[in-house]
C-alpha positions, 0 to 999 in steps of 0.5 A: 546586512550580510555582515550583521547576519554573519555576526549573529550566526557567530554569536549563536555558534559560540553559545553552543560551543560553550555548552558542549555537553547539552549541545551533544545531548540535544543533537543526539536526541534529534539524531535518534528521533530521525533515525528511528523515524526513518527505520519505522516509516521504511518498514511501514511504508515498504510493507504497505507498498508491497501489500498494495503491489500484491493486490494490484498484480495478483489479480486483474485490475478490473473484473467484469462478472455476470452479476447486476448491481440491481434488478432490471425493471420489468418491461411494463415499467420500462414502457411507461417510465414515471407512470403509476404502474402496478404489476401483479402475478407476473412470472420472472423468466429464468435466464442462463447465467453468463456474459451476453455478447461477451466478445463485444465487451472484450473488444471494448476492454481491449480498445482502452489504451494499454488495456488487456482483457482475458475471458474466463469461466468459473464453476464448481466440480467435485474431485474424486480419488480412491473414495476421497472427495474434495470440492473445487472451484475451477477457473477456465482461462486462456493461459496466454492472456491470463499470464499478461493480466495477473501474476498467477504464474509466479505463485506456482511451486511446480509446472507452468500455466502454459502446460494447460495447453500442452496436456490433455485435461490438465489442471493446476491445484494448490499444494494443500488440496493435492496433499489431502487427495494424496496426488502429485504432479502427473497424477490423474483425478476424476472431476464431476460437475453439477450437470453430471459430466465427468472428466479425468484431469491430470495434475500439471501444476501446483500452487504454493502454500499460503497464497492469500490471493488464491483460494485453497480450494481453487483450480485452473483449467483450460477455458474450453475444458471448463466449458465442456466440463460445466456444460456451458459451451461458448459461455464465459462469466468473467472478464479480467482487465489489466490496465497500464495505470492500475490507479485508473481502475475505478473510473474505467470500471464505472465507465464499462459498467454504465455501458454494458450493465454488468458489474465491473469491480475495480481492485480498489473496490474489492480491497476496500476493507484492507485499504481503509485499514492501511489508512488507519495504520498510517495515522497511527504510524505517523502519530508515533514517529511524530511523537518521537521527533517532538520529544527529541525537540525538548532537548533543543528547547532546554539548550536554548532556554538555558542559553537565554537564562545565562546570557541575560546580561549579554542580551541587555548589552546587545540591545543597548548597542542597537541590536533589535528584538528580531536580531536577538530572536534570530540568534536563539532561533539559529541555535535551534536550527543548527542543533536540528540540522546537525541532528538531522544529518546524524539521524540520516546516517543512523536511519540508513544504518538501521535500514541496512540492518533491517533489510539484511534480516530474513524471516521464514514466511510460508516455508521460504526466507523473505526479507522485509520490504523497505521504502528507502525513497528520498521522500522519507528523508525529506519528511524526517528533515522537515519535521525535525527542522520545524520542531527545532525552530518552534522549540527555539522560538519559544524561549527566543521570544523571552530573550527579545522582551528583555529590558536592557535598563533593568538588567544593566541597573541590576548588574551595577 
C-alpha cells in the first residue's frame, strides 16, 4: 500500500515538474493570498484586541451605581402581591441619592475571588478663574484603590493619582480644560458646587489630550474632598469592581444586582454598541480575506485541470493496468495539495515580512508616535494554512473527478 501511494505521489510531482511555469504561478498566487491574509488579519485582530483591552482596563469591569432599572413597587402592592390593588393620590417620597449600606456592598464585592472594589462619589461643580467659568464633573476616589481597578494613572501627562492625598484640595483635570482656563500644574482655581459650597483647589495632575475613556470635562479629587464639596458626607454613589477574569463581568454583575437591587453594569453592557460593531467588522474582514484565498485557488484549479486534459492518454493507460478511480483522483488531488502546501509555506514567509514592516511603522496619534497593534499569534497562521489547503483540495478535486471518469477503452481506441 505504501509503495502504491509513493508511486502515485511520484506521478503527481512529475506532472507538476513538467509544467513549471503554471506551477510557479499557482504557488505564487497562494503565497500572495496567504501573506495578505496574515497581514490584514494581524492588523484587524490586533487593533480589535487593543481596543477591547482599553475598554477592559480603562475603567472598572463592573460599576454599581445608585440607579434602579425599574421603579420599586409601592408598599400596598408589596403587601398584597397579585391582588386587585389600585392606589390613588399617594405622594412619592423624595429620597436622597446614594448607595444605601454601601459598606456591605463593597464587602460583598471584595469577597469575590480576585475582585477589588473601589468606592467613589460623582457630582458637578463650576470652576472659576478670572471671570472665566467651566462646568466640571468631579469624581471623588480613593487613589490607592482606584489605581488597582483602572489604568487612569497611565493617562496622566503630569502628576500622579497619589498626589491627591499629599496636596490639600488637589484636583486632576484634562489638558484641554486647563488650557481653556489658562492654568497649569500648581495653579489654584475656585470650585463651587450646587449646594453653594466653595473650595480652592490646586491642580496636581493633567490628563493627556485625546483620551476617549475620560470625558474632557471630568476631574478627579480625593473622596472625602468630594463629599465635603458636594455636601454629601459619608455618601458614595458608585462602586467600581475589578475582576481577575474580566469576561466574568456579566454574570457577576447580574448576581450583585439581584442581591442588592442597584444597577450593576458590566463593561460588556457599557460597550455593547462598540462590541456589535466589532462583530460586523470581523465578518467583513474574514469575507474579504477569504475571497483573496478563493481567487488564489483558481490557479490550482487551472493547473490541475490542464494536467487532466493533457494526460488523458496516460490516465487511460493507468486505468487499463489496474489503477482505480480513487487512485487517479488521489494523483490530481495530491497535485493540488502540494501546490497549496508550497504556497502556504511561502505565504507564511511573506506574511511574516509584511507584519514586520507594518509593525515598524509609526503614526502620530494624539501627539504621540504609536505603532500598529498586530496579532502575531500562531492561530492566524493556522487559519490561513487550513483555509488554503481546503480551497486547494476542493479546487483540485473538481477536475480530478473528471479524470476518474475517463473510459480507457475509448481513449486507447481513439489513439490507435
